[in-house]
C-alpha positions in Angstrom: 33.0 8.7 15.8 29.3 8.6 16.5 28.3 5.3 18.0 25.1 3.4 17.5 22.4 4.7 19.8 24.6 7.7 20.7 22.7 9.9 23.1 23.3 12.9 20.9 21.4 11.3 18.0 18.7 9.9 20.4 18.3 13.4 21.8 17.8 14.7 18.3 14.8 12.5 17.6 11.5 13.1 19.4 9.7 9.9 19.7 6.4 11.9 19.6 7.2 12.7 16.0 6.0 9.1 15.3 2.2 9.2 15.8 2.2 5.4 15.6 5.6 4.0 14.7 8.7 4.2 12.6 12.4 3.6 12.4 15.6 5.5 11.7 18.9 4.3 10.4 22.0 6.4 10.0 25.1 5.6 8.0 28.5 7.3 8.3 31.6 6.3 6.4 29.4 3.7 4.8 28.7 2.0 8.2 25.6 1.9 10.2 26.1 4.1 13.2 22.5 4.5 14.4 19.5 2.1 14.2 16.4 2.4 16.2 12.7 1.7 16.1 10.0 3.8 17.6 6.4 3.1 18.6 4.2 0.4 17.1 4.1 -1.4 13.7 0.6 -2.6 14.5 -2.0 -1.6 17.0 -4.8 -3.5 18.7 -5.0 -7.2 19.4 -2.1 -7.9 17.0 0.1 -5.1 18.5 3.8 -5.3 17.5 6.7 -2.9 18.1 8.2 -1.0 15.1 11.8 -2.1 14.5 14.4 -1.3 11.9 13.5 -4.6 10.4 9.8 -4.0 10.2 8.6 -4.3 6.5 6.7 -1.2 5.5 5.6 0.6 2.3 8.2 3.1 1.0 6.0 4.6 -1.6 7.8 6.9 -4.1 11.3 5.9 -2.8 10.5 3.0 -5.1 11.2 5.2 -8.1 14.9 5.2 -7.5 14.8 1.3 -7.7 12.9 1.6 -11.0 15.3 4.2 -12.4 18.2 1.9 -11.4 16.8 -1.0 -13.3 16.8 1.1 -16.5 20.3 2.3 -15.8 21.4 -1.3 -15.6 20.1 -1.7 -19.2 22.2 1.4 -20.1 25.2 -0.4 -18.7 24.5 -3.4 -20.8 24.2 -1.4 -24.0 20.5 -2.2 -24.4 19.1 1.3 -23.7 20.0 4.9 -24.5 18.7 7.6 -22.2 18.3 10.2 -24.9 16.6 7.9 -27.4 12.9 8.5 -27.9 10.8 6.0 -26.0 8.8 5.1 -29.2 12.0 3.6 -30.5 11.6 0.9 -27.9 7.8 1.0 -27.4 6.2 1.5 -30.8 2.8 1.8 -29.0 3.9 4.7 -26.8 1.8 7.7 -27.8 -0.2 10.5 -26.3 -3.0 12.5 -28.1 -0.2 14.3 -30.0 1.6 11.6 -31.9 4.3 13.8 -33.3 5.3 15.4 -30.0 5.1 12.0 -28.3 7.9 10.8 -30.6 10.2 13.4 -29.0 9.8 12.1 -25.4 13.0 10.3 -24.4 13.8 7.9 -21.6 15.6 10.7 -19.7 12.4 12.8 -20.0 10.3 10.0 -18.6 12.6 9.4 -15.5 13.1 13.1 -14.7 9.4 14.1 -14.9 10.1 16.4 -17.8 8.1 14.4 -20.4 5.4 17.1 -20.6 2.6 15.4 -18.6 0.5 17.8 -16.6 1.1 15.8 -13.4 -0.1 12.6 -12.0 -2.4 10.9 -14.5 -4.4 9.0 -11.8 -4.6 5.7 -13.7 -1.8 4.2 -11.6 -3.8 4.7 -8.4 -7.2 3.8 -9.9 -6.1 0.3 -10.9 -5.1 -0.5 -7.3 -7.2 -3.3 -5.8 -8.0 -1.0 -2.8 -8.9 2.0 -4.9 -12.6 1.3 -4.7 -12.3 1.7 -0.9 -11.4 5.4 -1.4 -14.3 7.7 -0.5 -13.4 9.9 -3.5 -13.1 6.9 -6.0 -15.9 8.1 -8.2 -14.7 11.7 -8.1 -11.2 10.6 -9.0 -12.5 8.6 -12.0 -14.4 11.6 -13.2 -11.5 14.0 -12.8 -9.2 11.6 -14.7 -11.8 10.8 -17.4 -11.5 7.1 -16.5 -14.5 4.7 -16.7 -15.0 1.3 -15.0 -14.6 -0.2 -18.5 -11.1 1.4 -18.9 -10.0 0.2 -15.4 -11.3 -3.3 -16.1 -9.4 -3.4 -19.3 -6.1 -2.7 -17.7 -4.3 -5.9 -16.7 -0.6 -5.2 -17.5 1.8 -2.3 -17.5 1.7 -2.3 -21.3 -2.1 -1.6 -21.0 -1.2 1.5 -19.0 1.3 2.7 -21.6 -1.4 2.2 -24.3 -3.8 4.2 -22.1 -1.6 7.3 -22.9 -3.3 7.6 -26.3 -6.1 9.4 -24.4 -3.8 11.7 -22.5 -2.9 15.2 -23.7 0.5 16.7 -22.8 0.6 20.1 -21.1 4.1 21.0 -22.2 6.6 20.1 -24.9 9.1 17.5 -23.7 12.0 18.9 -21.7 10.4 22.4 -21.3 8.9 22.0 -17.9 9.0 19.8 -14.8 5.8 18.2 -13.5 5.8 15.2 -11.2 4.1 12.3 -12.9 4.1 9.2 -10.7 2.5 7.1 -13.4 5.4 7.6 -15.7 7.4 5.0 -13.7 4.9 2.3 -14.5 5.7 3.0 -18.2 9.4 2.8 -17.2 8.9 -0.8 -16.1 7.0 -1.6 -19.3 10.0 -0.2 -21.1 12.4 -2.4 -19.1 10.4 -5.5 -20.0 10.3 -4.7 -23.7 14.0 -3.9 -24.0 15.3 -6.7 -21.7 12.8 -9.4 -22.6 12.5 -10.2 -18.9 9.9 -9.6 -16.2 10.6 -6.4 -14.3 9.1 -7.9 -11.2 11.3 -11.0 -11.4 14.4 -8.9 -12.1 13.8 -6.8 -9.1 13.1 -9.7 -6.8 15.8 -12.1 -8.0 18.6 -9.9 -9.3 18.3 -6.5 -7.6 16.9 -7.2 -4.1 18.6 -10.6 -3.6 21.8 -9.4 -5.3 22.1 -6.6 -2.9 21.2 -8.7 0.1 17.9 -6.9 0.6 16.2 -10.0 2.0 13.2 -8.2 3.5 12.5 -6.0 0.5 9.8 -7.2 -2.0 7.1 -6.2 -4.5 4.7 -8.7 -3.2 2.1 -7.7 -0.7 1.2 -11.3 0.3 4.9 -12.0 1.3 4.8 -8.9 3.5 1.5 -9.9 5.2 2.9 -13.4 5.9 5.9 -11.9 7.7 5.7 -11.6 11.5 7.3 -8.2 11.6 5.3 -6.0 9.1 3.5 -2.7 9.5 -0.1 -1.8 9.3 -1.0 1.7 8.1 -2.7 4.6 10.0 -4.0 8.1 9.6 -5.8 10.7 11.6 -8.2 11.3 8.8 -11.1 8.8 8.7 -12.5 10.4 5.5 -10.0 9.0 3.0 -10.9 5.3 3.0 -14.2 3.6 3.8 -14.5 1.0 6.5 -11.5 2.2 8.6 -11.1 1.0 12.2 -9.7 2.5 15.3 -7.8 -0.3 17.0 -6.6 1.7 20.0 -9.3 4.0 21.5 -6.5 6.0 23.3 -5.0 7.1 19.9 -6.4 9.2 17.1 -5.2 6.6 14.6 -7.4 4.9 12.1 -6.2 1.8 10.4 -6.7 1.8 6.6 -6.7 -1.2 4.2 -3.3 -2.8 3.6 -1.6 -0.9 0.7 -1.6 -3.1 -2.4 -0.9 -2.2 -6.0 1.2 -4.8 -7.9 1.0 -2.9 -11.3 2.0 0.3 -9.4 5.0 -1.2 -7.8 7.5 0.7 -10.0 6.0 4.1 -9.1 5.5 3.5 -5.4 4.5 0.1 -4.1 7.8 -1.5 -3.0 8.0 -2.7 0.6 11.3 -2.5 2.6 12.8 -1.9 6.0 15.0 0.8 7.4 17.9 -1.6 7.6 17.4 -2.8 4.0 17.2 0.8 2.7 20.5 1.4 4.5 22.1 -1.4 2.6 20.5 -0.1 -0.6 21.9 3.4 -0.2 25.3 2.0 0.9 25.4 0.1 -2.4 25.6 3.4 -4.3 28.4 4.6 -2.1 30.7 1.6 -1.7 33.8 0.8 -3.7 32.0 -1.6 -6.0 28.6 -0.2 -6.8 26.0 -2.3 -8.7 26.0 0.3 -11.5 29.0 1.6 -13.5 30.4 5.0 -12.7 28.9 6.3 -16.0 25.5 5.0 -15.0 25.7 6.6 -11.6 26.8 9.9 -13.1 23.8 9.9 -15.4 21.4 8.8 -12.6 22.6 11.5 -10.2 23.1 14.4 -12.7 20.4 17.1 -12.2 18.1 17.3 -15.2 15.8 20.0 -13.9 16.8 22.8 -11.5 14.0 24.2 -9.3 13.6 27.8 -8.3 14.8 26.9 -4.8 18.5 27.4 -4.7 20.4 24.2 -5.2 17.4 21.9 -5.5 16.6 19.8 -8.6 15.6 16.4 -9.9 17.7 13.8 -11.6 16.6 10.3 -12.6 14.5 8.8 -9.7 16.3 11.1 -7.2 15.9 14.6 -6.0 19.1 16.6 -5.8 20.2 19.2 -3.3 23.5 21.1 -3.2 24.5 22.6 0.1 28.0 24.0 0.8 29.4 22.1 -2.2 27.9 18.8 -1.1 25.6 16.9 -3.4 22.7 15.4 -1.4 20.5 12.8 -3.1 17.1 12.4 -1.7 13.6 11.2 -2.1 10.4 11.0 -0.1 7.6 8.5 0.0 4.1 9.6 1.0 0.6 8.3 0.9 -2.3 8.0 3.3 -0.7 5.9 6.1 2.9 6.4 5.0 5.7 9.0 5.4 9.2 8.0 4.5 12.4 9.8 3.5 15.9 8.9 2.5 18.9 11.1 1.8 22.6 10.5 1.2 25.8 12.3 0.6 27.9 9.8 -1.5 31.1 11.8 -1.2 31.0 11.3 2.6 29.5 7.8 2.7 26.7 9.3 4.8 23.0 8.5 4.6 19.8 8.7 6.7 16.7 6.5 6.3 13.3 7.3 8.0 10.3 5.1 7.5 6.9 5.2 9.3 3.3 3.9 9.1 1.5 7.2 9.6 1.3 10.0 7.1 1.8 12.8 9.7 5.4 11.7 10.6 7.7 14.5 9.7 10.1 12.1 8.0 12.0 14.7 5.9 12.6 16.9 9.0 13.9 14.0 11.0 16.2 12.9 8.1 17.6 16.4 7.5 18.3 17.0 11.2 20.0 13.7 11.5 22.0 14.3 8.4 23.2 17.6 9.6 24.4 16.0 12.8 26.3 13.3 11.0 28.0 15.9 8.7 28.9 18.2 11.6 30.6 15.3 13.4 33.2 14.7 10.7 
């Protein structure tokens, strides 16, 4: 049995892989066997160490939470994955109304709806978007004006924005990662359930799973003593960056905030909470039914790379007859990765506050060690 802080696992991790800070948690037989923080959560006058309980952005790992919220509605008989979205959201429509009627919930969650890629609108409505040096260029590329941005106040508004978006493929015929689709998924949740997605996640999902340091709300994070700031080596992404430690090539960027974008990538959590979250899928009494879990983890699209694919909010990878479920979270100032092997009760969580942290590499190497030790 590998013990917590086992030298073999410590030896496997190079602290220099964390340009500023981060944390790693490993789970084996559904128990935490390794938990350690590295470097700093914040630099400068307010310097703090990074711990497994440091609250940090997890970016696109948020998508698995959003997918799970819809699978909960499937369990309750309120939602069907292969039903066209327009059945639930009458205002869901792209520039091609007839083709739009064929896009299903499963298409939306598996990135096979036919969108050309990220639409950009989810990032442009962020309160910190105007701090991006390429803000005007992004608007031009996306065909978005200030008037459009000012008119978006809710996730329903983002769904309605799709009327100006053209599909690049027929639904189900191709895979193209569209992060904005998960904002629409939260709008779908609210219309079908009659409840606020944000309140459901906070009160039912996070608290129900005991994820007491996981939240959608940036102000709660910033009030916590143990939270991360975000750093990058590139001072050309955001305006008004600072360099709090002259000995490090690490520029602090604005705190990452996007309440409307929470379903696609703006949930905050900790390495320990994410460990509890992954364990919830692997224990004897998961929060979702066996049917819902099967649907969630079943590969919808196979990539050209052998064994790799995408399910609903999760990437899938098959190695030596093992199903690995995984997802990364990346943005300026963030690099995170989670992976799990449910059949072995094994998982690895890597979070960090710098975009150059090789989180996937760290996670894969740790997972290999855990599987070899069986």
